[in-house]
ZADO-861943 format. One record per residue (C-alpha): residue in three letters; x, y, z. Coordinates in steps of 0.1 Angstrom, whole numbers, plus 5000, padded with zeros to 4 digits. Each point is the difference from the previous one (the first is absolute). Layout:
N
ALAXYZ/...
***
This chain:
479
UNK500446095084/UNK496850015011/UNK501149915036/UNK502850294999/UNK497250274992/UNK498049905028/UNK502550045022/UNK500650324988/UNK497350085005/UNK499249895035/UNK503150155011/UNK499250344986/UNK496950025015/UNK502049915031/UNK502650294996/UNK496850254986/UNK502750144984/UNK498350204972/UNK500550365018/UNK500050224968/UNK497150274995/UNK497249944989/UNK497650244977/UNK496950075022/UNK496850104976/UNK498250335015/UNK496049905004/UNK498850254966/UNK496750205008/UNK499449974960/UNK498150324998/UNK500750134970/UNK498450344983/UNK498549894968/UNK502450084972/UNK499649984959/UNK502549674994/UNK499150024963/UNK500450414994/UNK503649975028/UNK501149694977/UNK499950274970/UNK501550275017/UNK503049835010/UNK500349864966/UNK500350354987/UNK502150155026/UNK502449744997/UNK500050034959/UNK501150355006/UNK502949965023/UNK501049694980/UNK500450244972/UNK502350275022/UNK504049934997/UNK501350015028/UNK502949725003/UNK502350145028/UNK498850354999/UNK496550214985/UNK498449905029/UNK498850405002/UNK497549874967/UNK498649765017/UNK499050185033/UNK498550274980/UNK497849774987/UNK499449885030/UNK499650305014/UNK497450124976/UNK498049735012/UNK500250065035/UNK499450344992/UNK496949924984/UNK498349835029/UNK500650285024/UNK503449845019/UNK502650254998/UNK503449894998/UNK503850084997/UNK503449934986/UNK503049935025/UNK503450034980/UNK503450065005/UNK500550364989/UNK502949854977/UNK497949784984/UNK496550184990/UNK499149724977/UNK500449725023/UNK497050105023/UNK498749765024/UNK495550065004/UNK498750065036/UNK495749975003/UNK498949975028/UNK496049895015/UNK499250175036/UNK498549785023/UNK496950095007/UNK499249975038/UNK501350145029/UNK503149815021/UNK500949804964/UNK502349685003/UNK503350044982/UNK499850024959/UNK500849764974/UNK501850054971/UNK499749854966/UNK503450044983/UNK501649914962/UNK502150114979/UNK500250174961/UNK503149904986/UNK500749704979/UNK502649814988/UNK501250004963/UNK499249744975/UNK500349864963/UNK497450074980/UNK500949734973/UNK499749735028/UNK496050125009/UNK497149894983/UNK498550305005/UNK501450345003/UNK501450075031/UNK498850365002/UNK496549964985/UNK498049895026/UNK498149754980/UNK497049805010/UNK499949664986/UNK499249655017/UNK498450175027/UNK503050145011/UNK502150364996/UNK503549984985/UNK503250225010/UNK502850065019/UNK498850075035/UNK496349784997/UNK501749835034/UNK502950185010/UNK498750245009/UNK497150194987/UNK497449735000/UNK500150025036/UNK500150435001/UNK496649954980/UNK498549735025/UNK500950275025/UNK498750264986/UNK496849874995/UNK499949845040/UNK500650405010/UNK497650154980/UNK497349785006/UNK500750035036/UNK499150344994/UNK496849924978/UNK498649795025/UNK499650305025/UNK500949725028/UNK501250145035/UNK504150024999/UNK500949845037/UNK504250064981/UNK501250284975/UNK500949824966/UNK503550074979/UNK500649964960/UNK503750004997/UNK501149984967/UNK503949955004/UNK502750074973/UNK503349854995/UNK499749645018/UNK501149824968/UNK503250215004/UNK500749965038/UNK497050245009/UNK502350305010/UNK497950224987/UNK497249845011/UNK499549785035/UNK503050095009/UNK499850404997/UNK496550005012/UNK501049745037/UNK503050165002/UNK499250404986/UNK496149995009/UNK499949845028/UNK497050245014/UNK497949834968/UNK499349725019/UNK499150105033/UNK496749835013/UNK500449694976/UNK500449685018/UNK499549744967/UNK500749994961/UNK499549754974/UNK502550014970/UNK501349774974/UNK502449715019/UNK497949694996/UNK498049864974/UNK496849724998/UNK501349694982/UNK497349684986/UNK501449654987/UNK503650125010/UNK501349855028/UNK496649775012/UNK498149914969/UNK496250105003/UNK500950275030/UNK499750375000/UNK502950145021/UNK499750395007/UNK504250065012/UNK499850295023/UNK503550165003/UNK500950105040/UNK503850015001/UNK502750054973/UNK503149845004/UNK503450235009/UNK502450104973/UNK503750004991/UNK501450094968/UNK503950095004/UNK502550044969/UNK503449815004/UNK503850044986/UNK502549825002/UNK503550114986/UNK503349774992/UNK502649944972/UNK498849914968/UNK501949724981/UNK499749724979/UNK497449704995/UNK502549695000/UNK501650095031/UNK497550155030/UNK500950125030/UNK498349845031/UNK498050265001/UNK499050284979/UNK497050284995/UNK497849784985/UNK500349705018/UNK499950185036/UNK496750174987/UNK498349674993/UNK501049855036/UNK499050355014/UNK496849974988/UNK499449635006/UNK500750045036/UNK497950275006/UNK497349734978/UNK500649795026/UNK499850245032/UNK496849905018/UNK498249804970/UNK498349775021/UNK496249954999/UNK498250235021/UNK495950025011/UNK499250275021/UNK497350035016/UNK498650224970/UNK500749794975/UNK498849675021/UNK496050184994/UNK500249994962/UNK501149675003/UNK497149945025/UNK497350164980/UNK500749804968/UNK499849695021/UNK496150135010/UNK499449944957/UNK502149724997/UNK499149615004/UNK501649745025/UNK502649965007/UNK501850294980/UNK497650195023/UNK501749885031/UNK503350084987/UNK499650294987/UNK498150145036/UNK502649855020/UNK503050184977/UNK502050075029/UNK499749685019/UNK503649925006/UNK498849644988/UNK498250114969/UNK502750294988/UNK502349824983/UNK497549764978/UNK499350364988/UNK503450094986/UNK499949814968/UNK496850224991/UNK501650295011/UNK503049984983/UNK498149924971/UNK498350294997/UNK501550334995/UNK497350195018/UNK499649815032/UNK503750005000/UNK499750375001/UNK497750035025/UNK502049765027/UNK503750064991/UNK502350334998/UNK500650034962/UNK503050114983/UNK500450034965/UNK502750124978/UNK498450294981/UNK503350114978/UNK503949884999/UNK502450094976/UNK503950054991/UNK502250224987/UNK501649784974/UNK497050084975/UNK498549824968/UNK502849694985/UNK501849975035/UNK499649655008/UNK503749995004/UNK500650225021/UNK499750075041/UNK498650345002/UNK501250215031/UNK496650125010/UNK496749835003/UNK497150195020/UNK496049885002/UNK496950075016/UNK497749815023/UNK496650005011/UNK499549845037/UNK496149995011/UNK499849935036/UNK497349875021/UNK498050105029/UNK502049995035/UNK503450074985/UNK502050245007/UNK500550234968/UNK503450135016/UNK501349745018/UNK500049814966/UNK501250254981/UNK502749985021/UNK500649664993/UNK500150064966/UNK502950245006/UNK501949715022/UNK500149814969/UNK501150294975/UNK502850095022/UNK500849604996/UNK500450024966/UNK501350414997/UNK496950104985/UNK498950374998/UNK496050035005/UNK497650274999/UNK496749935014/UNK497250254980/UNK497349885014/UNK499349865037/UNK496049965013/UNK499049775026/UNK496749774998/UNK496950215005/UNK496949815014/UNK496350125007/UNK498349775024/UNK497449734986/UNK497750025031/UNK498450354994/UNK496450054988/UNK500850154964/UNK501949674991/UNK497049775015/UNK497650194982/UNK501950044967/UNK500849625002/UNK496149935010/UNK498950194969/UNK502249884976/UNK499249595011/UNK496450144997/UNK500149984968/UNK501149644988/UNK499349675015/UNK503349805008/UNK502250265006/UNK501950175022/UNK502350285018/UNK504249945005/UNK501750245016/UNK502750084972/UNK503950115008/UNK501150174969/UNK503649964985/UNK499750354986/UNK499550385013/UNK497450184986/UNK498450325020/UNK498549855026/UNK503349985019/UNK500350394995/UNK496249995018/UNK500949785026/UNK503350185013/UNK497250325011/UNK498049755017/UNK497149924973/UNK499149645000/UNK499949944964/UNK499249664982/UNK500549934965/UNK497649864977/UNK498650064965/UNK496849815005/UNK499849854966/UNK500149624991/UNK502949954981/UNK501149654979/UNK503949954997/UNK499650164958/UNK498350315021/UNK503050015027/UNK502649934969/UNK498650404983/UNK501150165031/UNK503050224987/UNK500049724973/UNK498249984967/UNK495950014993/UNK498950155032/UNK496950015004/UNK497150015027/UNK496249814999/UNK496850245001/UNK498949735024/UNK503950075022/UNK498650394999/UNK496849945013/UNK501249735024/UNK502550235012/UNK498150325004/UNK497649775021/UNK502649915024/UNK501050285009/UNK496850195001/UNK498849755026/UNK503150015019/UNK499350345001/UNK496350015008/UNK500849735026/UNK502850185015/UNK497750335002/UNK496749815025/
***
């Protein structure tokens, strides 16, 4: 085995097959205005506690927005609500700090969303709408996703104004509605009906990635900055036929045909693909791993190394999602109803959630699905189709955010993160904004479980950390 590994290493160096992008860290000036961080810490806890007390489960964003607007007004910063006229209680809040120098550079957007998902209070150790401060944490639905980051961004935004530093870029605070239910009234509305709002802006930071500790590599802190999101194809399928008795099944019948259709789609282009984008993710993990794991991670696209990683990738659903076109069966039903074990239904229907990698032609993939559907006489309806969206990682903002983040922790790294799911970043990218996703809080597995789960909370240390990272990134970008 030792000889085999040595042989692979030798051949790999010869082929030089680690051809993915590597993260470049900006050279930081680290000339920051003096800030009373103890006072900001107290302020952050108060803000988050108050926001968590305001229910905004898939709605009622107006009350959260009014609270934030009052804070901005007190600081002398004008703001406004922008909303679909049919839904005045679901506003998007915008506040801007103009550049203070001639010929400014393009601006930066601090984006977040004000709505949350549901909760079952019976499962929680602290009331989910209480904003309870206990055990060094602030508890409540939305503490991480994403009122906590809304507070971090708000304080960084306010501190930029309070500091009086020259601003070479304008800065926008953007609090969006409706993210948890598809962004029709938030990100999608703003980028389709209010495009002018984004003129003169180049970068945005939002949710989409998190920092983790002791999850992937024990003892290491990893800042996963989202720079891309997979494409998606959502579809509904229906197959009709003749009902019958379960004891005498025909060769084909609706339920069986639908299962076969779904299975054939699941096998469509299902190979592991370590793209240029995901190669950078593996490479960065290699920078904080010990040898020989570091070597294999840094050479993930090497044709000799790649097959050796397949088992590890397939055993981890998150890595599988990053390296394959995934297909999830999200619904299946027949018309026989309950208690029909001996009845072959005359109709079967179901739903599929397909997520595609960068480089996949989304329309071509959808056409392949149509071809398979015709084979089984399936009637299909595409309910949503969106291509992959990508922001480059070789930008000043990405490298600055990366450098500021890793500067906070020894033995830490930044990975460019391909998100399997969708955020408002996908809409921002459609109007030319280079959008990146990072909730700048270092989370452990139990913290991540609280997002959309029970006992969601944000540590007070993370509130301070996230505010510092965002503030220092803004300062560096304005020097």
